[in-house]
C-alpha positions in Angstrom: 1.3 -48.1 100.5 0.7 -51.7 99.5 3.0 -53.6 97.2 1.6 -55.0 94.0 1.0 -58.7 94.1 3.2 -60.4 91.5 2.5 -63.6 89.8 5.0 -66.1 91.2 6.5 -68.1 88.4 3.8 -67.5 85.8 4.1 -63.9 84.6 3.2 -64.7 81.0 0.2 -65.9 79.1 -0.6 -69.4 77.7 -2.4 -70.1 74.5 -4.7 -73.1 74.5 -6.5 -74.9 71.7 -9.4 -77.3 72.0 -8.5 -80.0 69.6 -10.9 -82.9 70.3 -14.6 -83.1 71.0 -15.7 -83.8 74.6 -18.9 -85.7 73.6 -17.8 -89.1 74.9 -15.8 -87.7 77.8 -16.8 -88.0 81.4 -18.8 -85.1 82.8 -15.8 -83.9 84.9 -13.7 -83.5 81.7 -16.5 -81.6 80.0 -16.7 -79.2 83.1 -12.9 -78.6 82.9 -13.1 -77.7 79.2 -16.0 -75.3 80.0 -14.2 -73.9 83.0 -11.2 -73.1 80.8 -13.6 -70.9 78.7 -13.9 -72.9 75.5 -17.1 -72.5 73.5 -16.3 -74.3 70.2 -13.9 -76.9 68.8 -10.5 -75.7 67.4 -10.9 -72.5 69.3 -7.7 -70.8 70.6 -7.9 -68.9 73.8 -5.3 -67.0 76.0 -5.2 -67.6 79.7 -2.7 -66.5 82.4 0.1 -69.0 82.9 -0.8 -70.1 86.4 -0.6 -73.4 88.3 -4.4 -73.6 88.3 -4.7 -73.3 84.5 -1.8 -75.8 84.0 -3.6 -78.2 86.4 -6.8 -78.0 84.4 -4.9 -78.6 81.1 -3.2 -81.6 82.7 -6.6 -83.1 83.5 -7.7 -83.1 79.8 -4.5 -83.5 77.8 -6.3 -85.6 75.2 -8.8 -82.8 74.5 -6.7 -79.6 74.9 -3.2 -78.7 73.7 -0.8 -75.8 74.4 -0.1 -73.7 71.3 3.3 -72.0 71.0 2.9 -68.4 69.9 
């Protein structure tokens, strides 16, 4: 029997909000916003609280913010 894989350190969810347009941002920043799953401005999404998601948010802190819920 295999053991279930646990999420080390990030068992919860994180709520993200897209707060600023990416129109004048570099292409890499636009791709990060799209990769997070945003489709429109002021949208709030829920993602797993993992190091990968935290790293993506850290790349675009001027466009995305973490919402406390």
